[in-house]
NULOGU-742134 format. One record per atom (N, C-alpha, C): residue in one letter; y, z, x. Coordinates in pm, whole numbers, plus 50000, padded with zeros to 5 digits. Atoms other than C-alpha are relative to their C-alpha. Layout:
<pts>
AYZX/...
</pts>
This chain:
<pts>
X498805000050083/X500005000050000/X501255000050087/X498814998749917/X502525010850262/X500274987750084/X499825012049918/X501904980650483/X500604988749918/X499515010950085/X502494956650194/X501445002649955/X498644996750040/X505604975150077/X500974997650115/X499155002049882/X507014974950430/X500204985150029/X499895014449977/X506274937750462/X501034993749908/X499015005450094/X508354930650151/X501415004450036/X498694995749953/X511224951350289/X500464991150117/X499675009049889/X511074930050605/X500444986449948/X499645013050058/X511144898150396/X501405000249940/X498674998750061/X514274911550225/X501095002050105/X499014999349893/X515954914950565/X500295013850054/X499774986549950/X515734952350624/X499365001850137/X500564996349871/X515244964850979/X499315013549987/X500744987650017/X512704992551019/X499265004050125/X500934994649902/X510625014551242/X498895006649920/X501124994950079/X507175026151134/X499135009750081/X501044991449944/X504595053051196/X498825000049903/X501224999050081/X500985053551073/X498945006750086/X501084993549924/X498005074951172/X498934989850039/X500965010649971/X495965042751171/X500554991050111/X499525007749885/X496365026651513/X499954985049975/X500095014350030/X495254992651379/X501214995249920/X498815003550077/X498124992751129/X501224999750091/X498884999749905/X500545002451405/X500034987250084/X500075012149919/X499314972951612/X500444987949918/X499585011250086/X499784949251316/X501524999249993/X498535000050005/X503414960051289/X500594996150135/X499505003149867/X503914958451663/X499904985050029/X500185014449980/X502524922951670/X501014991949920/X498975006750082/X505094914151402/X501415002650053/X498704997249940/X507884927051625/X500715012049943/X499404988150059/X508474959351432/X499815011850094/X500154988349913/X509194990351645/X499085010449935/X500894989550049/X506475016651609/X500335013250070/X499674986749949/X506965054051657/X498765008949998/X501184991549985/X504505080851763/X499915011049895/X500004989050097/X505545106751503/X500984997049887/X499005001450107/X507355109151168/X501405004050046/X498694995449952/X510155128051346/X500724988850076/X499385011049925/X510755098151576/X500504989149904/X499525009450102/X511015075751268/X501315005049941/X498784994250058/X513585099551118/X501184998550094/X498925000949903/X515625099251438/X500554985850015/X499595013949986/X515795061151420/X500444993749869/X499845005950133/X516485056951048/X501105006549918/X499064994950100/X519155060450781/X499285003349869/X500824997750119/X516535058650505/X498555000650046/X501424998949968/X512905069750530/X499204999049870/X500925001250115/X510145059250287/X498625004350047/X501364995749969/X506795077050292/X499064995749889/X501045003850096/X503625064450124/X498675004650057/X501214993749947/X500565086350177/X498925000149893/X501065001850099/X497175082050010/X499325012849954/X500844988350024/X495855117350012/X500755011349932/X499604988150074/X496825152649917/X501475003750020/X498664994449986/X500075171449866/X500185006650137/X499934993649868/X499235190250188/X500374989850107/X499705010649904/X499385157350380/X501494996549995/X498575003250014/X502845149650241/X500855011450057/X499274988449945/X504045184950321/X500004999750153/X500115000349855/X502805180750678/X500924989350059/X499145010749950/X504685147750720/X501475004149995/X498604995750012/X507915164150604/X500285012750081/X499694986749946/X507665200250723/X499175004150120/X500914996049893/X504885200750983/X500554997250138/X499625003449862/X505025198051363/X500214984950012/X499645014249986/X506665164751448/X500304993349866/X499705005450132/X507535160851079/X501424994749989/X498695006150020/X510575143350935/X501135010150010/X498964989649997/X512485176250907/X499865009350120/X500244991649883/X511395189651245/X501295004250068/X498724996949936/X514995188751363/X500675012449945/X499444987750055/X515585219851155/X501044997249895/X498975000950103/X518835221050968/X500784986950005/X499195012049978/X520195188051098/X499114987750011/X500845012050001/X518685153751019/X500884987549998/X499235012550001/X519775117651059/X499924992649865/X500075008150122/X518425100650740/X500825006149886/X499264995050115/X520735103350441/X499154999949874/X500875001350117/X517965093650199/X498554999750043/X501444999849976/X514265102050203/X499304997449867/X500695004250122/X511975085549947/X498505001750020/X501454998449992/X508395096649888/X499354992649884/X500695007950102/X506235071349702/X498535004049986/X501364994950016/X503005091549734/X499815005549859/X500304993650128/X501255104649424/X499585014450028/X500274985749978/X501475142649444/X500475007749877/X499624992150116/X502105171249205/X501525002049996/X498534998950014/X505645175649067/X500605011850075/X499424988249936/X506125210649209/X500154998150150/X499885002949857/X505415199249565/X501184990850025/X498835009049987/X507945171049518/X501305007949991/X498774992050017/X510525196249397/X500235009050121/X499854991349881/X509845219449693/X500514992150120/X499555008249888/X510255191249943/X501454995649979/X498625004050031/X513415179349767/X500985011150032/X499134988649970/X514895214349796/X500165001850149/X499944998649854/X514015215850166/X500924989450061/X499145010849950/X515705182150225/X501475003049969/X498614997250042/X518835192650031/X500635011450079/X499494988849921/X519135223950245/X500384996050142/X499625005049868/X519565202550557/X501424994449995/X498715006949991/X522815187450677/X499814987150078/X500085012849929/X523445152450805/X500605001250139/X499455000349865/X523925147351177/X501334992550001/X498765007750015/X526545121451086/X500244997749851/X499705002050141/X528205121750744/X500314985249975/X499865014250031/X528045087350582/X500534998349859/X499395002450132/X530265075750296/X500285013449933/X499744987550072/X530285103450035/X498855009850011/X501184991649987/X526985118650144/X500325012150086/X499804987649924/X527405154950249/X498695005350054/X501334995149963/X523705163450261/X498974989049975/X501065009650029/X520505143450278/X499435002449861/X500544999450136/X518835136049945/X498604994250000/X501355005450014/X515205130549849/X499794994849858/X500465005350128/X513825108849569/X498474999850002/X501445002450015/X510225110949447/X499884987149919/X500045013350060/X509345074849363/X498614994050009/X501355005850001/X505625069249306/X500014986649928/X500045013750050/X504525034449205/X498784997649912/X501135004850078/X502275016848958/X499854985150025/X500265014349979/X500614983149005/X498924997450102/X501095001449904/X498204988849292/X500304990450113/X499885007949878/X497554968249603/X500524985949970/X499585013750032/X497994934449433/X501494999349971/X498574999750031/X501424943749297/X500835003350125/X499294996949876/X502424958649633/X500154987550085/X499955012449922/X501564925649800/X500954989949937/X499175009850070/X503324904849535/X501445004549982/X498654994850021/X506394927349527/X500345002049855/X499794998250145/X505924935049156/X499695014249955/X500254986150035/X505474972849165/X501005005249897/X499074992350083/X507004996248909/X500225013550069/X499654987249939/X508845026249059/X500445009849892/X499604989150089/X509095059048864/X500745010250085/X499164993249902/X511955078049024/X500595013049944/X499384987250032/X512995114449013/X500975004250109/X499014995449903/X516015130549181/X501404996949953/X498605002850031/X519755124949195/X500174985849946/X499795013550056/X520865095948974/X500874991550091/X499175007549905/X523525086149229/X499144994450113/X500905004649894/X520835084349499/X499094988949948/X500845010450061/X518645064249261/X500744986649996/X499235012450007/X521415038649209/X500184994050140/X499835004849862/X521985036549586/X498714993850053/X501295004549950/X518255031149646/X499444988149923/X500565010350088/X517765005449369/X499744986650072/X500305012549929/X518104974849599/X498735000850084/X501264998149925/X515294989349816/X498814998749906/X501115000650095/X513054994249513/X499754985749953/X500155013650052/X513744959149387/X499604989950107/X500575008249893/X512784944949727/X498485001450006/X501444997349998/X509314959749675/X499364999049862/X500534999950136/X508964958649296/X500884992449904/X499215007150102/X510174943148974/X500595009549896/X499494990350097/X510784974748768/X500315013350068/X499714986449956/X512515007648844/X500445007949877/X499684991850117/X512725035548588/X500445013850049/X499504986849963/X514875066448638/X499455010249902/X500734990350083/X512925096548510/X500715013649987/X499324987150007/X515425124948561/X499975007150134/X499874991949879/X515545153348811/X498824999650094/X501034999849896/X513455160349119/X498645003749941/X501354997550046/X509715159249055/X499624992349875/X500315006950125/X510015138948735/X499314986550022/X500735012249966/X508865107048905/X498525003050021/X501394995849977/X505735125249022/X499315003649869/X500564996450131/X505225138948670/X499644987649920/X500265012550072/X505505104048519/X498764993150055/X501145007249939/X502975090248767/X498675006449961/X501304994050033/X500245115848698/X499704998349851/X500225002750143/X500765111248322/X499534985549981/X500415014150008/X500485073448368/X498544998650043/X501345002049948/X497305076548573/X498935006849915/X501014994150089/X495565100648337/X499804991049879/X500135009550111/X496305075748057/X499144988150041/X500765011349948/X494905047548273/X498515003550011/X501404995849985/X491715067248344/X499325001049864/X500604998150132/X491075076947981/X499854986449930/X500065013450057/X491845041147871/X498824992250057/X501115007249936/X489375026648123/X498665005349952/X501254994250050/X486695050848009/X499734995449857/X500175004450138/X487275041647644/X499554985649990/X500365014250001/X487115004347711/X498584998150054/X501345001349941/X484025008047934/X498925005049905/X500954994350096/X482285029847677/X499764990449883/X500105009250113/X483025005347395/X499254987250039/X500655012349956/X481924974747594/X498515002250027/X501424996849976/X478674991747701/X499265001649867/X500614998550132/X477945002047343/X499854986449932/X500085013350059/X478744966847227/X498844991950055/X501125007149938/X476294951947476/X498675005149943/X501254994150050/X473594976147356/X499754996449853/X500125003850142/X474294965746994/X499914984949981/X500215014450007/X474004928847080/X501244991550003/X498765007849991/X477644918547120/X500314997550147/X499685002749859/X478524900947446/X501355006250035/X498754993849956/X481274916847653/X501194990649984/X498895009450014/X483364885047644/X500454999049853/X499645000550142/X483194883747263/X500735012649957/X499364987550038/X484044920447223/X501385001350064/X498694999949934/X486874916747475/X501024991849920/X499115008250083/X488374888647262/X500435007749875/X499694992150119/X488174911646960/X500985011250034/X499104989149958/X489764941047142/X501404994750025/X498695005249957/X492554919147278/X500794993449888/X499265005150115/X493474905546936/X500025010249886/X500054989250099/X493164939146760/X500785012150050/X499214988049969/X494654973946765/X499535007350125/X500524993249880/X492474984647062/X500484993650130/X499555007049878/X494194960447303/X500735009550094/X499334991849897/X495274977047628/X499834993250135/X500035005749864/X495714969947999/X498574999350053/X501374999749948/X492104979648075/X499134989149937/X500785010750063/X490844953147831/X500564986250031/X499455013549989/X493284924547876/X500514996150139/X499485003249867/X494464927048238/X499105004850114/X500784993649893/X491874947348430/X498575002749949/X501284998150068/X488614941948243/X498915004450097/X500974994149906/X485754962348396/X498644993050004/X501325006450007/X482874938448312/X499944988150096/X500155011549911/X481754915248595/X499674987449920/X500255012750068/X481934879248473/X500914997249883/X499115002250114/X484554883948201/X501374995050044/X498645003349958/X487804880448397/X500034997450150/X499845003249858/X488694864248728/X501135008250062/X498904994049926/X490854880548994/X500155015049987/X499974985450013/X490074916748904/X498865005750085/X501074994449916/X487934941149106/X498594997949947/X501335002250057/X485024936648862/X499434986450039/X500465013449962/X484854900048974/X499574999350146/X500374999949858/X484274910249336/X499265012950036/X500834988149977/X481764938649312/X500845012650013/X499104988550005/X484584963349244/X500645003250135/X499314998249872/X486094958049588/X501514999349980/X498554999950011/X489794964249646/X500465008249881/X499494992850117/X491994977749368/X500305014550029/X499664985749993/X492395015049305/X498715008150008/X501284993449973/X489585035849455/X499735011549904/X500414989150089/X487645059949234/X500385013650056/X499644987049940/X488345088049484/X501485003149980/X498584997750025/X492085082949434/X500245003549853/X499904996350141/X491665083949057/X499565014549979/X500464986150011/X489675116249091/X501075009650050/X498924991549945/X492485130549306/X501155001349901/X498874999850094/X495145120849052/X499675007949874/X500404992150116/X493175135948765/X500015014950033/X499894986049956/X492925168248965/X501465004749996/X498574996650004/X496715167649002/X500475002149857/X499614998850140/X497125162348628/X499495013049940/X500584987650053/X494785191148545/X500725012250055/X499304988749939/X496515214448792/X501395001649939/X498674999450060/X499925205548648/X499935004949856/X500174995650138/X498655210248292/X499755015149993/X500294985749995/X497295244548381/X501265008050029/X498774993349959/X500615253848540/X500965002049882/X499074999150113/X502515247048217/X499315003849868/X500724995050117/X499805259047978/X499684989749894/X500355010650094/X498855225647820/X498514996950013/X501435003150001/X495225219247722/X499824984949999/X500205014549988/X494075184247829/X498504997050008/X501455001649996/X490395180447729/X499554986250045/X500415013449958/X490245142547778/X500194998150150/X499775000549856/X491735145848125/X498895007350073/X501074992149940/X489145172448206/X498684992150000/X501225008050009/X486295150148086/X500064988150096/X499845011349909/X487665120448280/X499835004450145/X500124994949864/X487915141548595/X498545002550035/X501434997649977/X484265152048560/X499264986950027/X500685013049984/X483175115748526/X500324993850135/X499635006249871/X485145103548828/X499505008250118/X500594991749894/X483965133249036/X498534996150020/X501415004049989/X480355123048957/X499874986350065/X500015013249936/X481095086849048/X500125001250152/X499784998149856/X482365098349387/X498795006650066/X501194993249946/X479405121649442/X498834990450015/X501105009649997/X477075092449372/X500264988150092/X499775009949896/X478595071649652/X500904988449962/X499155011150044/X481055050049457/X501495003350020/X498634995149982/X484205067549584/X500974989150045/X499125010549949/X485575036349758/X500094987949908/X499955011050097/X484875012749468/X501185002049905/X498924999250098/X487625004449221/X499595008649881/X500324990650107/X487865029348936/X499394993549876/X500635006950113/X486765002648685/X498494999150014/X501465000249980/X483275005148837/X499305010349912/X500584990350093/X482765033648589/X499184992849893/X500755007850099/X481585006448347/X498554998350044/X501355003049951/X478574998348565/X499295012250055/X500664989349924/X477935029248772/X499975013549929/X500134987950082/X478445056048507/X499354996749865/X500515003650133/X477815038848173/X498774991050006/X501155009049989/X475205014448305/X500214986749932/X499715012950062/X476964983748160/X499484988550084/X500605011749935/X475654949248245/X501044989050028/X499165011649972/X477264918548402/X499954990349883/X499985010850099/X478324890748169/X499354987750064/X500725011449944/X475944861748227/X500654987049952/
</pts>
């Protein structure tokens, strides 16, 4: 995701420096003539704006910001005026990092910026949208900072939605992903049942897509191999959004729900299913593989 987003920023004419724990990715950037840095702190020292995109836990994001050699390692004084985190983490962690950034001062005051500002700006659309520059950004934080960052977002995506204060972008993302998971399970369950009752998946898909059950999981990301071209189901569930990342996001949703006292039984059931998928060795497959590897659905012949 990060490599593709950075590539689109380069195409838009932005100069950048990058850091990645993956040495192969660093070499790819270096071969493209992009300066590479050994630590996040070195990136911060060379940048006016920093964008982070991390695949794993909130702890990983905290380490990149607050850990040894992190973006805020300089203590109370930092160079970047704007820090944007596009990782999918829990809203409270986003708010804590935002507060830590706001407590710093700028090494050099720029325009009307007195202090650095953070935006949480997770994305929807996956790897294909990141490559095509058609991501949707859900943004939380200062509205003035959001307006200033909008040209950056539109260099990497086609939609930006301001969600309100710090952490609200992260909240929107986990709500979006729990909806996506439950939707995929519903579509997969219906298509498997249809097959067992004698209806082909392609026929039932046509019915779903011209009826009240139509949704993204049926008409744009169908989970049945042989029904739709260009989706992970057409390539043995390779690429796309890994089941282990869906399981992680459902954990975030459940933890957030518990924190605010909201009962989410469908999210809980979805988390159990994706945890089992991962335990059974399908963690790196796209999350639509639930059709085949949990429900036992069949390919369309």
